[in-house]
C-alpha positions in Angstrom: 6.4 -16.8 -20.8 7.1 -13.1 -20.0 5.8 -11.3 -16.9 2.4 -9.7 -17.5 3.5 -6.1 -18.1 6.8 -6.6 -19.9 6.8 -4.1 -22.8 4.6 -1.7 -21.0 6.0 1.7 -20.2 4.8 3.7 -17.2 5.6 7.4 -16.5 5.5 7.7 -12.8 5.1 11.4 -11.7 4.1 10.6 -8.1 5.5 11.2 -4.7 5.3 9.9 -1.1 3.5 6.5 -0.9 0.2 5.7 -2.6 1.1 6.6 -6.2 4.7 5.3 -6.2 3.5 2.0 -4.6 1.0 1.5 -7.4 3.7 2.0 -10.1 6.0 -0.3 -8.1 3.6 -3.2 -8.2 3.5 -3.0 -12.0 7.3 -2.6 -12.1 7.6 -5.9 -10.2 5.5 -7.5 -13.0 7.9 -6.3 -15.7 6.8 -2.8 -16.6 9.4 -0.2 -17.5 8.6 2.5 -14.9 10.3 5.8 -15.4 10.1 7.9 -12.2 9.9 11.7 -12.9 10.9 14.1 -10.2 11.3 17.9 -10.0 15.1 18.7 -10.0 14.4 21.2 -7.2 11.9 19.1 -5.2 12.7 15.4 -5.0 10.1 12.8 -3.9 9.4 13.5 -0.2 9.8 9.8 0.5 13.5 10.1 -0.4 14.0 12.0 2.8 11.9 9.8 5.1 12.5 6.7 7.0 14.4 5.1 9.9 18.0 5.8 8.7 19.0 9.5 8.8 22.1 8.8 6.7 20.0 7.4 3.9 17.5 10.3 4.3 20.4 12.8 3.8 21.5 10.8 0.7 17.9 11.0 -0.7 17.6 7.3 -0.5 15.4 7.0 2.6 13.7 3.7 3.5 10.4 5.3 2.6 11.7 5.5 -1.0 13.6 2.3 -1.0 10.3 0.4 -0.2 8.8 1.2 -3.6 11.7 2.2 -5.8 13.1 -1.1 -7.1 12.8 -1.8 -10.8 12.3 1.9 -11.6 14.5 4.2 -13.6 14.7 7.8 -12.5 14.9 11.2 -14.2 14.7 14.7 -12.9 12.5 17.0 -15.0 11.3 20.6 -14.4 7.8 20.6 -15.7 7.4 24.3 -14.9 9.6 25.0 -17.9 8.4 24.7 -21.6 11.4 22.5 -22.3 10.6 20.2 -19.5 7.0 19.8 -20.6 8.2 19.1 -24.1 10.5 16.3 -22.9 7.6 14.8 -20.9 5.4 14.9 -24.0 8.0 13.0 -25.9 8.1 10.4 -23.1 4.3 10.2 -23.2 4.3 9.4 -26.9 6.3 6.3 -26.1 4.3 5.3 -23.0 1.3 3.2 -22.1 0.5 4.7 -18.7 1.0 8.0 -16.9 0.5 8.2 -13.2 0.4 11.5 -11.3 -0.6 12.5 -7.8 -0.4 16.3 -7.7 -3.2 18.6 -6.6 -6.2 18.2 -8.9 -6.1 20.7 -11.7 -2.3 21.3 -11.4 -1.4 19.2 -14.5 -4.3 20.7 -16.5 -2.9 24.1 -15.7 0.4 23.1 -17.2 -1.2 21.7 -20.4 -0.4 18.2 -19.2 -4.0 17.0 -18.4 -5.6 13.9 -19.8 -7.3 15.7 -22.7 -4.0 17.4 -23.6 -1.9 14.2 -23.5 -4.4 11.9 -25.2 -4.0 14.0 -28.3 -0.4 12.9 -28.3 -1.1 9.3 -27.4 -4.8 8.3 -27.8 -4.2 4.9 -26.2 -2.7 6.5 -23.0 -4.0 5.3 -19.7 -3.9 8.4 -17.4 -4.2 7.8 -13.7 -4.6 10.6 -11.1 -4.2 9.9 -7.4 -5.4 12.4 -4.9 -6.7 12.7 -1.4 -10.4 13.3 -2.3 -10.7 12.8 -6.0 -10.8 14.9 -9.1 -14.4 16.1 -8.4 -16.5 17.0 -5.4 -16.5 19.9 -3.0 -13.2 18.8 -1.4 -11.3 18.1 -4.6 -8.7 20.8 -4.0 -7.9 19.8 -0.4 -4.7 18.0 0.4 -4.1 15.2 2.9 -1.9 12.4 4.0 -2.8 8.9 5.3 -3.4 10.0 8.9 -5.6 12.9 7.7 -7.7 10.6 5.7 -8.0 8.2 8.6 -9.4 11.1 10.6 -11.7 12.2 7.7 -13.1 8.8 6.9 -14.2 7.6 10.3 -11.5 4.9 10.7 -9.9 6.8 13.6 -13.2 7.1 15.5 -13.7 3.4 15.5 -10.1 2.6 16.5 -8.9 2.3 20.1 -10.7 1.4 23.3 -13.7 3.0 24.9 -11.3 4.8 27.2 -8.7 5.7 24.7 -9.9 6.9 21.3 -9.7 8.0 18.6 -6.4 6.4 17.6 -4.9 6.2 14.1 -3.8 2.8 12.7 -0.1 2.2 13.3 0.9 1.7 9.7 -0.1 4.0 6.7 -2.5 1.4 5.6 -4.7 3.7 3.5 -1.6 4.8 1.5 -0.6 1.3 0.7 -4.2 0.1 0.1 -4.6 3.0 -2.3 -1.5 2.0 -4.1 -2.6 -1.6 -4.3 -6.1 -0.6 -5.5 -4.4 1.7 -8.0 -2.4 -1.2 -9.3 -5.6 -3.1 -9.8 -7.2 -0.2 -11.6 -4.2 0.2 -13.9 -4.2 -3.6 -14.6 -7.9 -3.5 -15.4 -7.5 -0.5 -17.7 -4.6 -2.2 -19.6 -6.7 -5.3 -20.0 -9.6 -3.2 -21.2 -7.4 -1.5 -23.7 -6.4 -4.9 -25.1 -10.1 -5.4 -25.9 -11.1 -2.0 -27.0 -7.9 -0.3 -28.2 -8.9 2.8 -26.2 -7.1 4.7 -23.5 -8.6 5.4 -20.1 -8.8 8.1 -17.4 -8.5 6.8 -13.8 -9.5 8.8 -10.8 -8.1 7.4 -7.5 -9.1 8.9 -4.2 -7.6 7.9 -0.9 -10.9 8.7 0.9 -12.7 6.3 -1.5 -10.3 3.6 -0.6 -10.7 4.3 3.1 -14.4 3.8 2.7 -13.8 0.4 1.0 -11.6 -0.6 3.8 -14.5 -0.2 6.1 -17.0 -1.8 3.7 -19.0 -4.0 6.1 -19.1 -1.2 8.7 -20.4 1.2 6.1 -23.1 -1.2 5.1 -24.1 -1.7 8.7 -24.3 2.0 9.5 -26.3 2.7 6.4 -28.7 0.0 7.4 -29.3 0.8 11.0 -27.5 4.1 11.8 -25.3 2.6 14.4 -21.8 4.0 14.5 -19.0 1.3 14.9 -17.6 1.7 18.3 -13.9 1.5 19.4 -13.6 -1.8 21.2 -9.9 -2.3 21.3 -9.0 -6.0 21.5 -12.6 -6.9 22.5 -14.9 -8.1 19.8 -18.5 -9.3 19.5 -17.6 -12.8 20.4 -15.7 -13.7 23.6 -14.1 -16.7 21.8 -12.6 -14.4 19.2 -10.6 -11.7 20.9 -7.3 -11.1 22.7 -6.4 -12.3 26.2 -3.6 -11.8 28.6 -1.6 -15.0 29.2 1.2 -16.0 31.6 3.7 -13.8 29.6 1.9 -11.8 26.9 -1.2 -11.6 24.8 -2.8 -14.3 22.6 -5.5 -13.5 20.0 -8.2 -16.2 19.8 -10.0 -16.6 16.5 -12.8 -19.0 17.3 -15.2 -16.9 15.4 -18.0 -19.1 14.0 -20.3 -21.5 15.9 -18.3 -24.5 14.7 -15.0 -23.0 16.0 -16.4 -21.9 19.3 -17.7 -25.5 19.8 -14.2 -26.8 19.1 -12.6 -24.3 21.5 -14.8 -25.1 24.4 -14.5 -28.8 23.7 -10.7 -28.8 23.8 -10.7 -26.6 26.9 -13.0 -29.3 28.5 -15.8 -26.8 29.0 -18.7 -28.4 27.0 -21.1 -26.5 29.3 -20.1 -23.2 27.6 -20.9 -24.4 24.0 -23.6 -22.3 22.3 -26.1 -23.3 19.6 -26.7 -19.8 18.2 -24.9 -16.5 18.0 -27.8 -15.0 20.0 -26.8 -17.3 22.9 -23.2 -16.2 22.5 -24.2 -12.6 22.7 -26.3 -13.1 25.8 -23.5 -14.9 27.6 -20.6 -12.8 26.3 -19.5 -11.5 29.7 -19.4 -14.9 31.4 -17.5 -16.4 28.5 -15.0 -13.6 28.6 -14.4 -14.0 32.3 -14.0 -17.7 32.0 -11.5 -17.4 29.2 -9.5 -14.7 31.0 -8.9 -17.1 33.8 -8.1 -20.1 31.6 -5.7 -18.1 29.3 -3.5 -17.1 32.3 -2.5 -20.8 32.8 0.0 -20.9 29.9 2.2 -18.7 27.9 1.1 -17.0 24.7 3.4 -19.3 22.6 2.2 -22.4 24.4 -1.5 -21.5 23.7 -0.8 -20.8 20.1 0.9 -24.1 19.5 -1.6 -26.0 21.6 -4.7 -24.5 20.0 -3.4 -24.5 16.4 -2.6 -28.2 16.8 -6.3 -28.7 17.6 -7.5 -26.5 14.7 -8.5 -23.5 16.7 -7.3 -20.2 15.2 -4.9 -18.5 17.6 -1.7 -16.4 17.6 0.5 -14.8 20.2 0.9 -11.1 19.6 4.3 -10.5 17.9 6.5 -7.5 17.3 7.5 -6.7 13.8 10.9 -8.2 14.4 9.4 -11.4 15.6 7.0 -11.5 12.6 9.8 -10.9 10.1 12.0 -13.6 11.7 9.2 -16.2 11.3 10.2 -18.9 8.8 6.8 -18.6 7.2 7.7 -15.2 5.8 10.9 -16.5 4.4 9.0 -19.3 2.6 6.7 -16.8 0.9 9.3 -14.7 -0.9 7.5 -11.6 0.1 10.8 -9.8 0.8 13.8 -9.2 -1.5 17.3 -8.5 -0.3 19.5 -6.1 -2.2 23.1 -6.9 -1.4 24.2 -3.5 -2.7 22.8 -0.4 -4.5 24.2 2.9 -5.8 24.3 5.5 -3.1 23.8 3.0 -0.3 26.4 1.4 2.0 25.5 -2.2 2.8 22.6 -4.4 2.1 18.9 -3.8 2.7 15.6 -5.7 2.1 12.3 -4.5 0.8 8.7 -5.9 0.5 7.8 -7.2 -2.9 4.2 -8.3 -3.6 1.5 -10.0 -1.6 1.0 -12.9 -4.0 3.0 -15.5 -5.9 2.7 -16.8 -9.5 3.7 -20.4 -10.4 5.9 -18.8 -13.1 6.9 -15.3 -14.3 5.4 -13.5 -11.4 6.5 -10.4 -9.4 10.3 -10.0 -9.2 12.9 -7.4 -8.3 15.4 -6.9 -11.1 17.2 -3.7 -10.2 17.7 -1.6 -7.0 16.0 1.7 -6.4 17.5 4.5 -8.4 19.4 7.5 -7.1 17.8 10.9 -7.8 18.1 11.6 -11.5 20.2 8.5 -12.1 19.0 7.7 -15.5 18.7 11.2 -17.0 21.3 10.7 -19.8 20.1 7.1 -20.5 16.4 8.0 -20.9 16.9 11.3 -22.7 19.3 9.5 -25.1 16.5 7.0 -25.8 14.3 9.9 -26.8 16.9 11.1 -29.3 18.5 14.0 -27.5 22.3 14.4 -28.0 24.9 14.6 -25.3 25.2 18.4 -26.0 21.5 18.9 -25.6 21.4 16.9 -22.4 24.3 19.0 -21.1 22.4 22.1 -22.0 19.3 20.9 -20.1 21.4 20.3 -17.1 23.0 23.8 -17.2 19.5 25.4 -17.6 18.3 23.3 -14.7 15.6 21.7 -16.8 16.9 18.3 -15.5 
């Protein structure tokens, strides 16, 4: 068997995180992803990350994260020649993904209605902060701005310290993941109908989905979710200080809280209903605070997990990545070398596994414009024509 998207060509005209991550997920599944960048304005993620030398080489860790398996060309879409080259690419493609300001591509004659005339089966996906319609369609934003807009920041933190943004750009990566799902669904739909599709992805929409149960709750009773830090509605399912750090307990349901109190030899604390737990929350919390101080976080994790009570010590990223469980899941890929990079580096792959022919890294992230000659040659341009494009700064 072949991977699901082998033979599918994706034109990736996106930058930063959400759009590139969506295309990356399909590249892992075999798609031929061609990353298009302005020769005068490379993808912002190429100059972002934890290694300044890589940033200066336009191979920043922000780009490396989602660049594997892609080919890269530089193309000035503000020129008629650049737009003509893109249209030739579109004629060979199955998908086009872009994440520029809504209306920008239409103004260049590269909108969905323009390009579907060239390729009626084209799936055209637009990623933006607020969507292609609505009163905020022309506003721009990044992950942390959407966190502020959506209400996620307001519910994050503690009663004393809030609002606080989430540490990772979770909305960006969730938008990329949701975008990969939308693209997959559109490709499957096309297999049945033979028709192309227009996809409108908005980061704000994804942020609302990430708060789904909170949204439902608010719309039902008008109560805003409050920032509670590591404290939750159930005392048996929250974080506690131990002898050397914090442990997160996860005895969430009635059965688990019964098990927790039983193994802690406190059967008097077992509750029959969640109402009883709510009424006794403060006493349960005080009791657990005292008990949890008697062992280290690692000791509690091992002891409770051995007794089928969900629990984990709070780890740093370094500790989490060193966990043998991560190595067993093949969620990371190590590149021993890559053009433009000294030494090895590792990147996340996908958050799932197939029994066969699943997500896989085949090639390292490309340097800026690395495949100009290769891809333009595939479109039938001669070496002299390509040299002319380069001189005219079209590529």
